[in-house]
N, C-alpha and C positions, 0 to 999 in steps of 0.2 A: 514559767506559767504552767499551771496544772489544770487538768479537766477531769473531774471524777476520780481524783487520786492518781491519775496517770499523767506523766509529763506530756503536755500538749505538743511540744516540738516533735517528739517521736511519733505521736499519733498523726500529726500533719505530714511528717516525712513518709510514713507508711501509706497514707491516703494519696499523697502526691505520686509516689512510686506506682501505686496501683492504678491511678488514673492515667499516668503517663503511658503505662503499658497498654491500657485500653485504647487510648487515643492513637498510639502508634499502630496497634493492631488494626484499628478501624481504618486508618489512613491506608495501610497496606492492603486491606480487604477492598476498599473503594478503588484503589489504583489497579488491583488485579481484575476487578469486575470491569472497569473501563477498558483495560488492555484486552481482555477476552472479547468484549463487545466490539471493539474497534477491529480486531482481527477477523471475527466472524462476519460482521457487516461489510468490512472492506473486501474480503474474499468473495462474498456474494455479489457485491457491486462490480468487481472485476469480471466475474464469470457471466454476469448479466450484460456486460458491455459488448460482447461479441465473441469472436473466436480466440479467446485467450485461454490457453491450456493450464495444466497444473504448474508449469514453470512460473506462470504469473500468479496464480492464486496461492500456491504454497510458498511463493517467494515473499509474500506479505506476512510479516511477523510483528507481533507486539509483545514486549516483555517489560516487566517491572524491575528496575535496578535501584540500588541505594548507594549513596556515597556523598561525602561532604555535607552531611546533615540534610540531604534532600532525598525524596522518593520520587523517581521519574518513571514515566511510561515512555519507552522508546519504540518507535514504529519504523521499520525498515522494509524496503522492497529490493529484492536481489537483482531484478532486471534494472540496469542502470539508466535506461532511457524512459522510465515509467512516467516522468513528468510530461512527456509529449502527449500522453493520453489523459493526464490530469488537467492540463491547461489548453490543449490543442496546439497545433503548430503548422507552419508552412515550411516545407522542405524544398529547397531549390536544387535543381539539377546542375551538373557541371559539364557540358551545357544542358544535357538531358538526363532525366531519371529513366532507367529502363525497367519497366514493370512487367512481370510475367503475365501472359494472357491466361484467363481462367481455365481454358481447355488444354493448355500446354502442361500436362502433368509432369513431364520430365524437367520443366523449368521452375516448378514451384519450390520456393525456399532456396533457390540458387541465384546468385548475382549473375548478370549477363557476362561479366568478365571471367567468371568461374565456370561458365557453362561447358560441359564436356563435348568438345567438337567445335567446328568452325561456325560462326554466324556471319551473315552479311546483311547490310542495311538496304531497305527499300523505302525510298521517299515516294509517297503516293501523289499522283498527278492532281487529284481533286482536293488536295490540301488536308487529308486526314493525317492522323499521327503517324510518324515514321515507324516502320516495323523492323525487327531483327528476325531473320529466318534462318533455320538450320541449313547448313550446306549439305548435310546428309539426306534429310527427308524433304527439304524444300518447304517445310511447314513453318508458319509464324510462331514465334516463341515469346517475344517481348514487344511492347509498344513504348514509344518515347514520349515523355512529357517534360515541359520546362520546370514545373513545380507541382507539388501535391499538397493540398490542405487537409490536415487531419483534425477532425472536430474533437472537442472535449468529450471523453467517454467515461472517465472515472470521476468519482465524487469523494475521494478519500479525505481531503481537507475538511469538507463539510461534515463528514462522519466524525472526524476527530473533534471538531468544534462542538458538535452536538453532545458527544460523550463527555467533553470537558465541562459543559454546562450541567450535565447529570451527576458530576462527581459529588456535589453537595448532598444530593439525595442518597447516593450510595453510602457516603460517610455517615449520614444520619441513621440509616438502616443498620449499618454495622455497629454504631455506638449503642443503639437500642438493644441489639442482640448481645453485645458485650456486657451491658448492664445487667442482663438476666443470667449471665454465666456466673458460676461460683468463683469467689476470689481465691487465688492461689496463695 
């Protein structure tokens, strides 16, 4: 088959190759835009959720990978127990959880069993939570609870779903831009 004196098969092949490159480039562009948005919005969500430092915000990463004929957006969080804050959770003590008191600066970030120095338990007569006091300064350091309920604080899955719904628009914009670029 010939078109305008040129073999149509070769013309079709060139056109297909050119369009395939544009389609792949546009898919990669859309995936990159979604990954960037997920990472930016996710980090903002984590930082707005409370006292979550750079370990949490910088631990959230989104990157585009390719393999097996697929282009993927992979999202990871380096803090392994992040799902506790994505879904909420109730943590049970064995038999109690020992939580540092807000004014006990030397106990912050340290488990009761790892506290430097001796601790002794005081059960309060009026039924308040039991306390662990330092044997050195006789000041309370921890209080005991049977369980703690952590509410949902992150919305990462919601952000990912929203960005997935936006992929079609990102792709369409990238295709329009690719159509305006000169053919190589």
